[in-house]
TIVO-555056 format. One record per residue (C-alpha): residue number from 1; x, z, y. Coordinates in steps of 0.05 Angstrom, whole numbers. Example, Ala and Ser with C-alpha at 12.3 -4.5 7.8 and 13.67 -1.06 7.14 Angstrom:
<sites>
<site nr="1" px="246" pz="156" py="-90"/>
<site nr="2" px="273" pz="143" py="-21"/>
</sites>
This chain:
<sites>
<site nr="1" px="-1158" pz="-2804" py="1085"/>
<site nr="2" px="-1189" pz="-2866" py="1053"/>
<site nr="3" px="-1246" pz="-2915" py="1062"/>
<site nr="4" px="-1295" pz="-2944" py="1012"/>
<site nr="5" px="-1247" pz="-3001" py="995"/>
<site nr="6" px="-1192" pz="-2951" py="978"/>
<site nr="7" px="-1240" pz="-2909" py="937"/>
<site nr="8" px="-1262" pz="-2970" py="897"/>
<site nr="9" px="-1189" pz="-2989" py="885"/>
<site nr="10" px="-1172" pz="-2918" py="864"/>
<site nr="11" px="-1231" pz="-2914" py="816"/>
<site nr="12" px="-1213" pz="-2981" py="784"/>
<site nr="13" px="-1140" pz="-2960" py="776"/>
<site nr="14" px="-1162" pz="-2896" py="742"/>
<site nr="15" px="-1207" pz="-2934" py="695"/>
<site nr="16" px="-1150" pz="-2982" py="677"/>
<site nr="17" px="-1103" pz="-2922" py="666"/>
<site nr="18" px="-1153" pz="-2889" py="620"/>
<site nr="19" px="-1164" pz="-2953" py="580"/>
<site nr="20" px="-1090" pz="-2967" py="573"/>
<site nr="21" px="-1076" pz="-2896" py="551"/>
<site nr="22" px="-1138" pz="-2885" py="508"/>
<site nr="23" px="-1097" pz="-2866" py="447"/>
<site nr="24" px="-1040" pz="-2831" py="483"/>
<site nr="25" px="-1058" pz="-2781" py="539"/>
<site nr="26" px="-1019" pz="-2789" py="603"/>
<site nr="27" px="-1003" pz="-2744" py="662"/>
<site nr="28" px="-981" pz="-2767" py="731"/>
<site nr="29" px="-932" pz="-2716" py="758"/>
<site nr="30" px="-920" pz="-2716" py="833"/>
<site nr="31" px="-852" pz="-2691" py="854"/>
<site nr="32" px="-859" pz="-2678" py="928"/>
<site nr="33" px="-809" pz="-2652" py="979"/>
<site nr="34" px="-783" pz="-2667" py="1047"/>
<site nr="35" px="-715" pz="-2698" py="1058"/>
<site nr="36" px="-657" pz="-2663" py="1022"/>
<site nr="37" px="-703" pz="-2616" py="983"/>
<site nr="38" px="-673" pz="-2644" py="918"/>
<site nr="39" px="-726" pz="-2690" py="888"/>
<site nr="40" px="-678" pz="-2739" py="855"/>
<site nr="41" px="-636" pz="-2683" py="825"/>
<site nr="42" px="-699" pz="-2647" py="801"/>
<site nr="43" px="-727" pz="-2709" py="767"/>
<site nr="44" px="-660" pz="-2724" py="734"/>
<site nr="45" px="-653" pz="-2653" py="709"/>
<site nr="46" px="-726" pz="-2651" py="685"/>
<site nr="47" px="-718" pz="-2714" py="644"/>
<site nr="48" px="-650" pz="-2693" py="616"/>
<site nr="49" px="-674" pz="-2622" py="597"/>
<site nr="50" px="-735" pz="-2650" py="560"/>
<site nr="51" px="-696" pz="-2704" py="523"/>
<site nr="52" px="-641" pz="-2656" py="502"/>
<site nr="53" px="-690" pz="-2598" py="489"/>
<site nr="54" px="-638" pz="-2544" py="481"/>
<site nr="55" px="-635" pz="-2504" py="545"/>
<site nr="56" px="-708" pz="-2484" py="559"/>
<site nr="57" px="-722" pz="-2415" py="528"/>
<site nr="58" px="-786" pz="-2403" py="569"/>
<site nr="59" px="-817" pz="-2471" py="554"/>
<site nr="60" px="-865" pz="-2447" py="500"/>
<site nr="61" px="-878" pz="-2511" py="461"/>
<site nr="62" px="-802" pz="-2518" py="452"/>
<site nr="63" px="-791" pz="-2445" py="437"/>
<site nr="64" px="-846" pz="-2449" py="384"/>
<site nr="65" px="-811" pz="-2508" py="352"/>
<site nr="66" px="-868" pz="-2557" py="365"/>
<site nr="67" px="-830" pz="-2608" py="406"/>
<site nr="68" px="-807" pz="-2663" py="360"/>
<site nr="69" px="-771" pz="-2703" py="415"/>
<site nr="70" px="-775" pz="-2739" py="481"/>
<site nr="71" px="-754" pz="-2808" py="502"/>
<site nr="72" px="-758" pz="-2857" py="561"/>
<site nr="73" px="-812" pz="-2909" py="553"/>
<site nr="74" px="-826" pz="-2976" py="588"/>
<site nr="75" px="-858" pz="-2971" py="656"/>
<site nr="76" px="-934" pz="-2983" py="657"/>
<site nr="77" px="-926" pz="-3017" py="725"/>
<site nr="78" px="-882" pz="-3079" py="716"/>
<site nr="79" px="-872" pz="-3089" py="791"/>
<site nr="80" px="-847" pz="-3018" py="805"/>
<site nr="81" px="-771" pz="-3007" py="810"/>
<site nr="82" px="-745" pz="-2962" py="755"/>
<site nr="83" px="-719" pz="-2892" py="771"/>
<site nr="84" px="-643" pz="-2895" py="759"/>
<site nr="85" px="-639" pz="-2836" py="711"/>
<site nr="86" px="-576" pz="-2859" py="676"/>
<site nr="87" px="-540" pz="-2874" py="742"/>
<site nr="88" px="-559" pz="-2806" py="772"/>
<site nr="89" px="-539" pz="-2768" py="709"/>
<site nr="90" px="-471" pz="-2802" py="711"/>
<site nr="91" px="-463" pz="-2783" py="784"/>
<site nr="92" px="-476" pz="-2710" py="766"/>
<site nr="93" px="-432" pz="-2707" py="703"/>
<site nr="94" px="-380" pz="-2763" py="710"/>
<site nr="95" px="-306" pz="-2759" py="728"/>
<site nr="96" px="-320" pz="-2764" py="803"/>
<site nr="97" px="-379" pz="-2717" py="805"/>
<site nr="98" px="-425" pz="-2721" py="865"/>
<site nr="99" px="-497" pz="-2709" py="883"/>
<site nr="100" px="-540" pz="-2773" py="879"/>
<site nr="101" px="-550" pz="-2808" py="946"/>
<site nr="102" px="-616" pz="-2798" py="982"/>
<site nr="103" px="-674" pz="-2838" py="956"/>
<site nr="104" px="-685" pz="-2901" py="998"/>
<site nr="105" px="-742" pz="-2934" py="961"/>
<site nr="106" px="-799" pz="-2917" py="914"/>
<site nr="107" px="-786" pz="-2917" py="839"/>
<site nr="108" px="-819" pz="-2892" py="776"/>
<site nr="109" px="-803" pz="-2871" py="705"/>
<site nr="110" px="-844" pz="-2855" py="643"/>
<site nr="111" px="-823" pz="-2801" py="594"/>
<site nr="112" px="-859" pz="-2795" py="527"/>
<site nr="113" px="-860" pz="-2728" py="491"/>
<site nr="114" px="-876" pz="-2725" py="417"/>
<site nr="115" px="-902" pz="-2657" py="394"/>
<site nr="116" px="-942" pz="-2620" py="342"/>
<site nr="117" px="-1006" pz="-2590" py="369"/>
<site nr="118" px="-1017" pz="-2516" py="360"/>
<site nr="119" px="-1091" pz="-2526" py="345"/>
<site nr="120" px="-1120" pz="-2531" py="275"/>
<site nr="121" px="-1141" pz="-2603" py="290"/>
<site nr="122" px="-1068" pz="-2619" py="305"/>
<site nr="123" px="-1049" pz="-2594" py="237"/>
<site nr="124" px="-1095" pz="-2646" py="206"/>
<site nr="125" px="-1081" pz="-2705" py="252"/>
<site nr="126" px="-1006" pz="-2697" py="255"/>
<site nr="127" px="-957" pz="-2706" py="313"/>
<site nr="128" px="-984" pz="-2728" py="381"/>
<site nr="129" px="-954" pz="-2759" py="443"/>
<site nr="130" px="-960" pz="-2748" py="518"/>
<site nr="131" px="-937" pz="-2798" py="571"/>
<site nr="132" px="-911" pz="-2767" py="635"/>
<site nr="133" px="-906" pz="-2815" py="694"/>
<site nr="134" px="-859" pz="-2791" py="750"/>
<site nr="135" px="-852" pz="-2824" py="818"/>
<site nr="136" px="-793" pz="-2816" py="865"/>
<site nr="137" px="-794" pz="-2836" py="938"/>
<site nr="138" px="-760" pz="-2818" py="1004"/>
<site nr="139" px="-782" pz="-2749" py="1026"/>
<site nr="140" px="-790" pz="-2774" py="1098"/>
<site nr="141" px="-848" pz="-2818" py="1077"/>
<site nr="142" px="-889" pz="-2756" py="1063"/>
<site nr="143" px="-892" pz="-2742" py="1137"/>
<site nr="144" px="-936" pz="-2803" py="1146"/>
<site nr="145" px="-995" pz="-2777" py="1105"/>
<site nr="146" px="-1025" pz="-2733" py="1160"/>
<site nr="147" px="-1025" pz="-2793" py="1207"/>
<site nr="148" px="-1083" pz="-2822" py="1167"/>
<site nr="149" px="-1128" pz="-2770" py="1199"/>
<site nr="150" px="-1101" pz="-2779" py="1270"/>
<site nr="151" px="-1115" pz="-2830" py="1324"/>
<site nr="152" px="-1058" pz="-2857" py="1366"/>
<site nr="153" px="-1078" pz="-2811" py="1423"/>
<site nr="154" px="-1079" pz="-2750" py="1377"/>
<site nr="155" px="-1012" pz="-2767" py="1348"/>
<site nr="156" px="-982" pz="-2779" py="1417"/>
<site nr="157" px="-1009" pz="-2712" py="1442"/>
<site nr="158" px="-979" pz="-2677" py="1382"/>
<site nr="159" px="-912" pz="-2711" py="1392"/>
<site nr="160" px="-907" pz="-2691" py="1466"/>
<site nr="161" px="-929" pz="-2620" py="1452"/>
<site nr="162" px="-877" pz="-2612" py="1398"/>
<site nr="163" px="-824" pz="-2643" py="1443"/>
<site nr="164" px="-837" pz="-2588" py="1494"/>
<site nr="165" px="-820" pz="-2533" py="1445"/>
<site nr="166" px="-754" pz="-2496" py="1459"/>
<site nr="167" px="-721" pz="-2522" py="1395"/>
<site nr="168" px="-736" pz="-2595" py="1414"/>
<site nr="169" px="-739" pz="-2600" py="1489"/>
<site nr="170" px="-665" pz="-2616" py="1501"/>
<site nr="171" px="-665" pz="-2666" py="1443"/>
<site nr="172" px="-725" pz="-2702" py="1472"/>
<site nr="173" px="-698" pz="-2713" py="1543"/>
<site nr="174" px="-673" pz="-2784" py="1533"/>
<site nr="175" px="-736" pz="-2807" py="1499"/>
<site nr="176" px="-779" pz="-2776" py="1553"/>
<site nr="177" px="-739" pz="-2812" py="1607"/>
<site nr="178" px="-755" pz="-2878" py="1573"/>
<site nr="179" px="-827" pz="-2858" py="1565"/>
<site nr="180" px="-835" pz="-2837" py="1638"/>
<site nr="181" px="-808" pz="-2905" py="1660"/>
<site nr="182" px="-863" pz="-2942" py="1622"/>
<site nr="183" px="-926" pz="-2964" py="1659"/>
<site nr="184" px="-980" pz="-2961" py="1605"/>
<site nr="185" px="-1025" pz="-3012" py="1641"/>
<site nr="186" px="-971" pz="-3064" py="1650"/>
<site nr="187" px="-961" pz="-3123" py="1602"/>
<site nr="188" px="-919" pz="-3108" py="1542"/>
<site nr="189" px="-845" pz="-3126" py="1547"/>
<site nr="190" px="-815" pz="-3129" py="1477"/>
<site nr="191" px="-745" pz="-3107" py="1499"/>
<site nr="192" px="-775" pz="-3045" py="1532"/>
<site nr="193" px="-817" pz="-3031" py="1470"/>
<site nr="194" px="-755" pz="-3034" py="1426"/>
<site nr="195" px="-715" pz="-2989" py="1473"/>
<site nr="196" px="-771" pz="-2938" py="1475"/>
<site nr="197" px="-779" pz="-2939" py="1400"/>
<site nr="198" px="-704" pz="-2931" py="1388"/>
<site nr="199" px="-701" pz="-2872" py="1436"/>
<site nr="200" px="-758" pz="-2838" py="1398"/>
<site nr="201" px="-724" pz="-2852" py="1331"/>
<site nr="202" px="-659" pz="-2823" py="1357"/>
<site nr="203" px="-695" pz="-2760" py="1379"/>
<site nr="204" px="-727" pz="-2752" py="1310"/>
<site nr="205" px="-659" pz="-2763" py="1275"/>
<site nr="206" px="-626" pz="-2709" py="1318"/>
<site nr="207" px="-683" pz="-2660" py="1303"/>
<site nr="208" px="-668" pz="-2671" py="1229"/>
<site nr="209" px="-594" pz="-2653" py="1235"/>
<site nr="210" px="-572" pz="-2591" py="1197"/>
<site nr="211" px="-562" pz="-2549" py="1259"/>
<site nr="212" px="-636" pz="-2558" py="1277"/>
<site nr="213" px="-665" pz="-2573" py="1207"/>
<site nr="214" px="-734" pz="-2589" py="1235"/>
<site nr="215" px="-785" pz="-2618" py="1187"/>
<site nr="216" px="-847" pz="-2642" py="1225"/>
<site nr="217" px="-819" pz="-2710" py="1245"/>
<site nr="218" px="-870" pz="-2766" py="1235"/>
<site nr="219" px="-871" pz="-2825" py="1227"/>
<site nr="220" px="-828" pz="-2818" py="1165"/>
<site nr="221" px="-808" pz="-2891" py="1161"/>
<site nr="222" px="-773" pz="-2884" py="1227"/>
<site nr="223" px="-723" pz="-2839" py="1191"/>
<site nr="224" px="-721" pz="-2877" py="1125"/>
<site nr="225" px="-749" pz="-2947" py="1136"/>
<site nr="226" px="-734" pz="-2976" py="1067"/>
<site nr="227" px="-749" pz="-3050" py="1065"/>
<site nr="228" px="-785" pz="-3046" py="1133"/>
<site nr="229" px="-720" pz="-3035" py="1171"/>
<site nr="230" px="-721" pz="-3079" py="1234"/>
<site nr="231" px="-794" pz="-3097" py="1225"/>
<site nr="232" px="-841" pz="-3100" py="1286"/>
<site nr="233" px="-885" pz="-3053" py="1245"/>
<site nr="234" px="-836" pz="-2998" py="1263"/>
<site nr="235" px="-830" pz="-3016" py="1337"/>
<site nr="236" px="-876" pz="-2967" py="1370"/>
<site nr="237" px="-873" pz="-2897" py="1401"/>
<site nr="238" px="-921" pz="-2845" py="1429"/>
<site nr="239" px="-944" pz="-2849" py="1501"/>
<site nr="240" px="-981" pz="-2797" py="1542"/>
<site nr="241" px="-1057" pz="-2804" py="1529"/>
<site nr="242" px="-1093" pz="-2849" py="1578"/>
<site nr="243" px="-1165" pz="-2851" py="1601"/>
<site nr="244" px="-1207" pz="-2913" py="1601"/>
<site nr="245" px="-1199" pz="-2979" py="1565"/>
<site nr="246" px="-1132" pz="-3013" py="1571"/>
<site nr="247" px="-1120" pz="-3088" py="1576"/>
<site nr="248" px="-1109" pz="-3120" py="1508"/>
<site nr="249" px="-1037" pz="-3140" py="1523"/>
<site nr="250" px="-1018" pz="-3075" py="1559"/>
<site nr="251" px="-961" pz="-3031" py="1536"/>
<site nr="252" px="-1009" pz="-2975" py="1515"/>
<site nr="253" px="-1057" pz="-3020" py="1477"/>
<site nr="254" px="-1000" pz="-3054" py="1440"/>
<site nr="255" px="-969" pz="-2988" py="1419"/>
<site nr="256" px="-1037" pz="-2965" py="1395"/>
<site nr="257" px="-1049" pz="-3029" py="1355"/>
<site nr="258" px="-980" pz="-3024" py="1322"/>
<site nr="259" px="-993" pz="-2951" py="1304"/>
<site nr="260" px="-1059" pz="-2968" py="1271"/>
<site nr="261" px="-1027" pz="-3027" py="1235"/>
<site nr="262" px="-973" pz="-2981" py="1210"/>
<site nr="263" px="-1025" pz="-2935" py="1181"/>
<site nr="264" px="-1065" pz="-2991" py="1148"/>
<site nr="265" px="-1007" pz="-3033" py="1122"/>
<site nr="266" px="-956" pz="-2979" py="1104"/>
<site nr="267" px="-985" pz="-2909" py="1099"/>
<site nr="268" px="-1053" pz="-2922" py="1068"/>
<site nr="269" px="-1026" pz="-2963" py="1009"/>
<site nr="270" px="-973" pz="-2910" py="997"/>
<site nr="271" px="-1027" pz="-2856" py="994"/>
<site nr="272" px="-1075" pz="-2898" py="953"/>
<site nr="273" px="-1026" pz="-2924" py="901"/>
<site nr="274" px="-984" pz="-2861" py="890"/>
<site nr="275" px="-1018" pz="-2797" py="915"/>
<site nr="276" px="-1092" pz="-2807" py="903"/>
<site nr="277" px="-1083" pz="-2808" py="827"/>
<site nr="278" px="-1037" pz="-2749" py="815"/>
<site nr="279" px="-1054" pz="-2697" py="762"/>
<site nr="280" px="-1000" pz="-2645" py="774"/>
<site nr="281" px="-955" pz="-2630" py="833"/>
<site nr="282" px="-889" pz="-2595" py="847"/>
<site nr="283" px="-872" pz="-2584" py="920"/>
<site nr="284" px="-797" pz="-2575" py="930"/>
<site nr="285" px="-779" pz="-2535" py="992"/>
<site nr="286" px="-709" pz="-2529" py="1022"/>
<site nr="287" px="-721" pz="-2458" py="1047"/>
<site nr="288" px="-647" pz="-2441" py="1054"/>
<site nr="289" px="-632" pz="-2497" py="1103"/>
<site nr="290" px="-689" pz="-2475" py="1147"/>
<site nr="291" px="-666" pz="-2402" py="1144"/>
<site nr="292" px="-596" pz="-2426" py="1163"/>
<site nr="293" px="-623" pz="-2462" py="1224"/>
<site nr="294" px="-667" pz="-2404" py="1248"/>
<site nr="295" px="-740" pz="-2384" py="1260"/>
<site nr="296" px="-759" pz="-2449" py="1296"/>
<site nr="297" px="-739" pz="-2489" py="1235"/>
<site nr="298" px="-776" pz="-2442" py="1188"/>
<site nr="299" px="-840" pz="-2446" py="1229"/>
<site nr="300" px="-834" pz="-2522" py="1233"/>
<site nr="301" px="-825" pz="-2525" py="1157"/>
<site nr="302" px="-887" pz="-2483" py="1146"/>
<site nr="303" px="-929" pz="-2529" py="1191"/>
<site nr="304" px="-903" pz="-2592" py="1157"/>
<site nr="305" px="-919" pz="-2565" py="1087"/>
<site nr="306" px="-989" pz="-2545" py="1107"/>
<site nr="307" px="-1003" pz="-2613" py="1139"/>
<site nr="308" px="-976" pz="-2652" py="1080"/>
<site nr="309" px="-1013" pz="-2611" py="1027"/>
<site nr="310" px="-1079" pz="-2619" py="1064"/>
<site nr="311" px="-1075" pz="-2694" py="1048"/>
<site nr="312" px="-1072" pz="-2685" py="972"/>
<site nr="313" px="-1133" pz="-2686" py="928"/>
<site nr="314" px="-1134" pz="-2618" py="895"/>
<site nr="315" px="-1185" pz="-2586" py="850"/>
<site nr="316" px="-1207" pz="-2579" py="778"/>
<site nr="317" px="-1221" pz="-2639" py="733"/>
<site nr="318" px="-1273" pz="-2652" py="680"/>
<site nr="319" px="-1284" pz="-2707" py="629"/>
<site nr="320" px="-1335" pz="-2745" py="671"/>
<site nr="321" px="-1300" pz="-2743" py="739"/>
<site nr="322" px="-1231" pz="-2759" py="710"/>
<site nr="323" px="-1256" pz="-2827" py="687"/>
<site nr="324" px="-1258" pz="-2851" py="759"/>
<site nr="325" px="-1217" pz="-2802" py="799"/>
<site nr="326" px="-1160" pz="-2752" py="792"/>
<site nr="327" px="-1150" pz="-2684" py="823"/>
<site nr="328" px="-1086" pz="-2644" py="825"/>
<site nr="329" px="-1106" pz="-2583" py="785"/>
<site nr="330" px="-1038" pz="-2548" py="786"/>
<site nr="331" px="-988" pz="-2541" py="843"/>
<site nr="332" px="-920" pz="-2509" py="836"/>
<site nr="333" px="-883" pz="-2490" py="900"/>
<site nr="334" px="-808" pz="-2487" py="887"/>
<site nr="335" px="-753" pz="-2463" py="933"/>
<site nr="336" px="-693" pz="-2504" py="912"/>
<site nr="337" px="-619" pz="-2488" py="913"/>
<site nr="338" px="-629" pz="-2418" py="885"/>
<site nr="339" px="-557" pz="-2423" py="860"/>
<site nr="340" px="-534" pz="-2414" py="932"/>
<site nr="341" px="-556" pz="-2341" py="925"/>
<site nr="342" px="-539" pz="-2285" py="876"/>
<site nr="343" px="-595" pz="-2274" py="825"/>
<site nr="344" px="-610" pz="-2207" py="857"/>
<site nr="345" px="-639" pz="-2247" py="916"/>
<site nr="346" px="-681" pz="-2296" py="877"/>
<site nr="347" px="-744" pz="-2254" py="877"/>
<site nr="348" px="-738" pz="-2244" py="951"/>
<site nr="349" px="-731" pz="-2319" py="960"/>
<site nr="350" px="-796" pz="-2328" py="922"/>
<site nr="351" px="-830" pz="-2278" py="968"/>
<site nr="352" px="-807" pz="-2316" py="1029"/>
<site nr="353" px="-831" pz="-2381" py="998"/>
<site nr="354" px="-899" pz="-2348" py="984"/>
<site nr="355" px="-903" pz="-2330" py="1057"/>
<site nr="356" px="-886" pz="-2401" py="1078"/>
<site nr="357" px="-938" pz="-2435" py="1034"/>
<site nr="358" px="-992" pz="-2382" py="1036"/>
<site nr="359" px="-1042" pz="-2425" py="1076"/>
<site nr="360" px="-1031" pz="-2486" py="1033"/>
<site nr="361" px="-1037" pz="-2446" py="969"/>
<site nr="362" px="-1102" pz="-2413" py="991"/>
<site nr="363" px="-1132" pz="-2481" py="1007"/>
<site nr="364" px="-1112" pz="-2509" py="939"/>
<site nr="365" px="-1139" pz="-2448" py="903"/>
<site nr="366" px="-1205" pz="-2451" py="941"/>
<site nr="367" px="-1213" pz="-2523" py="916"/>
<site nr="368" px="-1201" pz="-2502" py="844"/>
<site nr="369" px="-1127" pz="-2515" py="833"/>
<site nr="370" px="-1079" pz="-2464" py="802"/>
<site nr="371" px="-1016" pz="-2450" py="842"/>
<site nr="372" px="-951" pz="-2413" py="831"/>
<site nr="373" px="-885" pz="-2404" py="867"/>
<site nr="374" px="-814" pz="-2402" py="840"/>
<site nr="375" px="-741" pz="-2402" py="863"/>
<site nr="376" px="-702" pz="-2452" py="822"/>
<site nr="377" px="-640" pz="-2494" py="817"/>
<site nr="378" px="-648" pz="-2561" py="782"/>
<site nr="379" px="-573" pz="-2565" py="770"/>
<site nr="380" px="-535" pz="-2499" py="779"/>
<site nr="381" px="-471" pz="-2511" py="819"/>
<site nr="382" px="-446" pz="-2439" py="821"/>
<site nr="383" px="-434" pz="-2379" py="777"/>
<site nr="384" px="-436" pz="-2306" py="796"/>
<site nr="385" px="-384" pz="-2252" py="808"/>
<site nr="386" px="-366" pz="-2191" py="851"/>
<site nr="387" px="-315" pz="-2178" py="905"/>
<site nr="388" px="-293" pz="-2113" py="937"/>
<site nr="389" px="-301" pz="-2108" py="1012"/>
<site nr="390" px="-286" pz="-2044" py="1050"/>
<site nr="391" px="-295" pz="-2003" py="987"/>
<site nr="392" px="-361" pz="-2036" py="969"/>
<site nr="393" px="-373" pz="-2085" py="912"/>
<site nr="394" px="-411" pz="-2145" py="938"/>
<site nr="395" px="-449" pz="-2194" py="893"/>
<site nr="396" px="-421" pz="-2264" py="903"/>
<site nr="397" px="-430" pz="-2336" py="881"/>
<site nr="398" px="-370" pz="-2376" py="859"/>
<site nr="399" px="-366" pz="-2451" py="867"/>
<site nr="400" px="-331" pz="-2509" py="902"/>
<site nr="401" px="-358" pz="-2525" py="972"/>
<site nr="402" px="-366" pz="-2599" py="986"/>
<site nr="403" px="-314" pz="-2633" py="1028"/>
<site nr="404" px="-326" pz="-2621" py="1102"/>
<site nr="405" px="-367" pz="-2558" py="1094"/>
<site nr="406" px="-349" pz="-2505" py="1145"/>
<site nr="407" px="-352" pz="-2429" py="1147"/>
<site nr="408" px="-327" pz="-2394" py="1209"/>
<site nr="409" px="-260" pz="-2429" py="1224"/>
<site nr="410" px="-249" pz="-2455" py="1153"/>
<site nr="411" px="-263" pz="-2528" py="1133"/>
<site nr="412" px="-264" pz="-2541" py="1058"/>
<site nr="413" px="-231" pz="-2600" py="1023"/>
<site nr="414" px="-280" pz="-2607" py="965"/>
<site nr="415" px="-229" pz="-2583" py="914"/>
<site nr="416" px="-220" pz="-2509" py="927"/>
<site nr="417" px="-264" pz="-2459" py="890"/>
<site nr="418" px="-286" pz="-2398" py="930"/>
<site nr="419" px="-325" pz="-2333" py="920"/>
<site nr="420" px="-377" pz="-2326" py="974"/>
<site nr="421" px="-423" pz="-2268" py="994"/>
<site nr="422" px="-480" pz="-2309" py="1025"/>
<site nr="423" px="-513" pz="-2248" py="1058"/>
<site nr="424" px="-578" pz="-2214" py="1042"/>
<site nr="425" px="-647" pz="-2244" py="1052"/>
<site nr="426" px="-694" pz="-2205" py="1098"/>
<site nr="427" px="-735" pz="-2154" py="1061"/>
<site nr="428" px="-797" pz="-2170" py="1103"/>
<site nr="429" px="-816" pz="-2244" py="1091"/>
<site nr="430" px="-853" pz="-2247" py="1158"/>
<site nr="431" px="-787" pz="-2233" py="1195"/>
<site nr="432" px="-763" pz="-2304" py="1181"/>
<site nr="433" px="-805" pz="-2324" py="1241"/>
<site nr="434" px="-776" pz="-2271" py="1287"/>
<site nr="435" px="-718" pz="-2296" py="1331"/>
<site nr="436" px="-697" pz="-2223" py="1343"/>
<site nr="437" px="-693" pz="-2205" py="1269"/>
<site nr="438" px="-630" pz="-2173" py="1243"/>
<site nr="439" px="-615" pz="-2227" py="1192"/>
<site nr="440" px="-609" pz="-2283" py="1244"/>
<site nr="441" px="-539" pz="-2310" py="1241"/>
<site nr="442" px="-519" pz="-2266" py="1182"/>
<site nr="443" px="-536" pz="-2315" py="1126"/>
<site nr="444" px="-483" pz="-2363" py="1100"/>
<site nr="445" px="-506" pz="-2421" py="1059"/>
<site nr="446" px="-457" pz="-2477" py="1040"/>
<site nr="447" px="-467" pz="-2541" py="1001"/>
<site nr="448" px="-429" pz="-2539" py="934"/>
<site nr="449" px="-403" pz="-2595" py="890"/>
<site nr="450" px="-438" pz="-2608" py="823"/>
<site nr="451" px="-412" pz="-2563" py="767"/>
<site nr="452" px="-361" pz="-2584" py="715"/>
<site nr="453" px="-399" pz="-2614" py="657"/>
<site nr="454" px="-414" pz="-2571" py="596"/>
<site nr="455" px="-430" pz="-2595" py="526"/>
<site nr="456" px="-475" pz="-2569" py="472"/>
<site nr="457" px="-453" pz="-2553" py="401"/>
<site nr="458" px="-472" pz="-2625" py="383"/>
<site nr="459" px="-429" pz="-2653" py="438"/>
<site nr="460" px="-485" pz="-2673" py="485"/>
<site nr="461" px="-482" pz="-2661" py="561"/>
<site nr="462" px="-514" pz="-2597" py="584"/>
<site nr="463" px="-539" pz="-2588" py="655"/>
<site nr="464" px="-540" pz="-2514" py="676"/>
<site nr="465" px="-601" pz="-2494" py="715"/>
<site nr="466" px="-641" pz="-2436" py="742"/>
<site nr="467" px="-714" pz="-2429" py="720"/>
<site nr="468" px="-727" pz="-2502" py="703"/>
<site nr="469" px="-759" pz="-2477" py="638"/>
<site nr="470" px="-809" pz="-2436" py="678"/>
<site nr="471" px="-825" pz="-2496" py="722"/>
<site nr="472" px="-835" pz="-2543" py="663"/>
<site nr="473" px="-879" pz="-2492" py="627"/>
<site nr="474" px="-925" pz="-2486" py="687"/>
<site nr="475" px="-929" pz="-2561" py="700"/>
<site nr="476" px="-940" pz="-2589" py="630"/>
<site nr="477" px="-941" pz="-2532" py="579"/>
<site nr="478" px="-1016" pz="-2530" py="573"/>
<site nr="479" px="-1018" pz="-2605" py="559"/>
<site nr="480" px="-977" pz="-2595" py="495"/>
<site nr="481" px="-1022" pz="-2544" py="461"/>
</sites>
């Protein structure tokens, strides 16, 4: 994943962090998730819940009355864009409520928690502080991390093999036509390179559409280019592997050089500066969208998660090693949008998530990291009820579907509240991979508008959630003892 130059840079950055925070401990929290898993909403809710501190009964330091307060602090990195917490909170709670737009660039925020330690030493020294640094970035960029371990030929082979799968083959036809017309030994023609690259990007974008909901779609910057949009660094595409050495100016050699440059100039710094120094990790998984799309999407999601997690540095930490390096010693896997299901299905959603992340969790545990799984909703958009259907009472969720959402022949206007029975999750988690399973086509998941804002007794905004307190306790509770 990194070379000796990267390792030296990572070690120096860790030393600088430790010196700057010698009197105030700090924790770098990685919030990871593929596109539309809800990273921005999770971070916004996390910060708001900790600052308000009134809606987290299972967060032990708060329940024990040891949290004095939390506030936003200046960023330690003066060149890093600031996470727009206030803007996103207004989007969720303002007059024209809407979910924040997808993250298009990297940003960071520091939250400082002041607390009273539960130890006898804490009773003598008085209140202490903990800095929590949180980084937000487009979920698509995660897809690039596995590329660091792959040559151009290996990546190309993977791309063509995936494109031959039943769920992708029709979507890949146009790109393959362009690819078949290319003569790898011929001199590069920039117009042809651009056309081939655009055809490949279109194929990836179509794979990501809700109806397919596929996840393994590298390179991630092809889907969310950020400030690299239109750059030659993104003008390449896979070609069938070739034998022998190719002329330096050939189509194949040029594609290979651009791929390697992309890894060195884009992916490697992203890994080195933001992922190699994480202490804790939450992996947000949009399980329901994959279930909606079918077994192929579920299997693709499982593979993407395993590949991405293999790139993280997991394991236990000690005083000596933490001076120069960081390991992720706790990983929480979270299936988001639990509010799209009745609470009677939440445990089953966790079981399905456990099945999806089993390989990744085992690898992390083997390296010394603690793991856990949870079904949560960062901001709960629905409430629960019951409806009678053919003499049977069905558990429902009640909320307002977003404008344009469709169910059967009905298209919603974004204003009408409905009661929905979303269906029952399969009792056997392994059946989510089976195209012949009974639940296929029986589940109904819609996107709902943010909830009407609530206020606390003191008049502050309250964000309803599901199990955020459990998530926060696992991620940082032990650091506030």
